[in-house]
N, C-alpha and C positions, 0 to 999 in steps of 0.2 A: 748820240743817238736820241731820238724824240721822245717825248713822254709816254707816246702811243704804244712803241715796240718796250719802253722800259714796263711797262703795265701788263703786257701779254706776257712777257719772260718772268715777272714776278706771278702772274697767274698760274703759269704752266709750271714753275718750280713749287707752287704750293700744292697744286691737284697732284702730281705724280710723285709720291715719296717711297716708290719702289726704288730699291737699290739696283742697279744695273748687274746682271750676270758678271760671275767671274770669269766665265768662258764663254765667249759668244758663239762658239760651235756648238754648244748644247742646246739651243734655241733654234726651235722648228720653225722654217719657214712656212707661210702659209699655203704654198704649193706641196711643201710635203705632209704637212698636216692634213692637207685634203687628200692627199694620196694614201696616207695611213687609215683616215676614216674610209676612204674606197675598199682599202683591203680588207679592212675589219667587217665592212657589210658582206663583201662578197663571201667571205668566211663564215660569216653567218648564215648568210642564204644558202650555202652549201651544204651546211650542218643541219639546216631545217628540210632541206631536199633531203638529205639522207635519211633523217628521222622519219621524213613521209613515206618514203620507199618503203622503210622498215617495216612502218606499220601496215602498209599496203599489201606486202608480200606476206606478214603475219597473220593478216586478216583474210587473205586468199587460202592461205594453209591451214587456217581453223575452219574454213567454211568446207575446204574440200574433206577434212577429219570428220567433219560433223555429216556431211552426206553420204560417207562412208560407211560412218556408223549407223546410220539410218538405215542404210541397205542391208547392212548385217542384221540388225534387229528383224527387219522385214522378213529376209531368208531365214532367221532364226526361227520366227514365228510361225513362218509357212511349213519349216519342217516338222515345228512341235504340233502343229496341228494335225498333218497328215500321219504323223507317229499315234497321237492320240486316237484318231480314226481308226489305223491299223489294230492298236490295242483294244479299241470297244469292238471290233470284228472278232478279234481273239478270244473277247469276252464270251461274245454270242456265241461263239462256237464251243467253248468251254460248258456253258449252261445249256448247250445242244447235247454234249457228250454227259454233262450230270443228268439230264431227264434220260438218256440211254440207259445209263448206267443204273440209274434207279429203279427202271423198268425191269433191267435184268435182276435186280437185289429182290424186287417184287416176286418174278416169274420163281426165281430159286427159294424165297420162302414158302412159295405156293407148294412147290417141288418137296421140299423139306415135309411140310406139314402132311402132304399125301404119304411120304416116305413113313413118317411115325405113326398116322393111322393105320397104314398098312401093317407095320411092324406089331403095333398092338393088336391086331386082329388075328394075326398069323398063331398057330397053334404049335405045339411041340414038335410035331412032323416037319412044320417049316422053320425050324429053329436054324438049318444051314443057310436058308434064303434071307433069314433073319439077319444072320451075321454079315451078308452081303451089305444088306440094306442098311445095315449100321455104321458100315464102312464108306457107303456113298453119302449117309448124313454127315458123317464127319468131313468128307471132303466138300459137301455143299457147304457147312459151317465155313469151312476154312476159305472157300472160294467167296463166300457171303462177307466174312470180316476182310478180304484183302480188297473186295470191290469198294465195301465200305469207307477203309482207309484211303482208297484212290479218289473217292469222291470227295471224302474232305481235305485231302491234299489239293484237289483241282480246284475245289472251290475258295481256299485258303490262297493259294497262286493267283487265283483270279481277282482276289480282295487286295492281295498285296500290291499285284501289278499296277491298280488303278490307283491305289494309294502312294505308291512311290512316283507314280507318273504325277499327280498332283503335288506332290510336294517338290517334284522338277519344276513344275511349272512355277510354283511360289517362289524357289531359288532363283528362278531368272527376273522374275519380277524384283525380288529383293538385291540381286545384282544391279539391275538397270538404277535402283533406287539409292545404291551405295550404301545399304545397310550391311556392312560386313559383320558385325555381332548375329543377327537375324541369318543372313546366309550360311554362314560357319553351324549354327545351329541346326538348320534344315538339312544341310549336307551331312552333318553326323547321323540325321535319321534316315536318310536315303543311303547310307555306306552299307550297313546290313542287308540289305535287298538289292544293291545296285545289279546283280545277276539277272532281274526280273527285267531290267531296262533295255530295250530295244538298241541296235547297234547305234543308231542316230541319236537316241536319248544318252546313251553313255558317253558318246562324244562330247554332248553337252555337259554332261556330270562333269567328265576329267578336265573340261576346259575350264569349268568353274572352281574345281579345284585346285587346279593351276593357278588362275589368277588370283 
């Protein structure tokens, strides 16, 4: 062996201090190592595609849910507006009825005053007629009291109907804002007056109570 070969062997022995593997079968060949890397790369690519597809489907689902919610809110707002308009029309009718009842009360008061005046001017010979007039007076007073009570009842119903409608609007806004505590308080205020709600408003109220 020449000196040059001896030097190369000595350098190789100095540089490679790694002990040879006890089992040569455990060492991957470059071809197997390349195949393993390719396999892992394919697995990562498939996982990435799966995650991307899942995110795309979830984004599409959320978009559809948001569109459905916006459509529902628009329909609810339109329905509530219609209910408020109908309630305002009903309130105007109640006001007109109140005015008519007030006119009837005024007319009855005038008749009562006339009856009292006539009764005061009658003499003893008209005692029988006076008794009839007293009976008419009592009937008129009863009718006046009943009309007055009806008038007060109608006025209170109109005020309560407007108030409960405004509370329902407030409840819808609080529900949209996610303020559950405020919503519960408003629903508790509506509960005693829910009979004054229209059919549509009652459905909205019940849906808020269930939620």
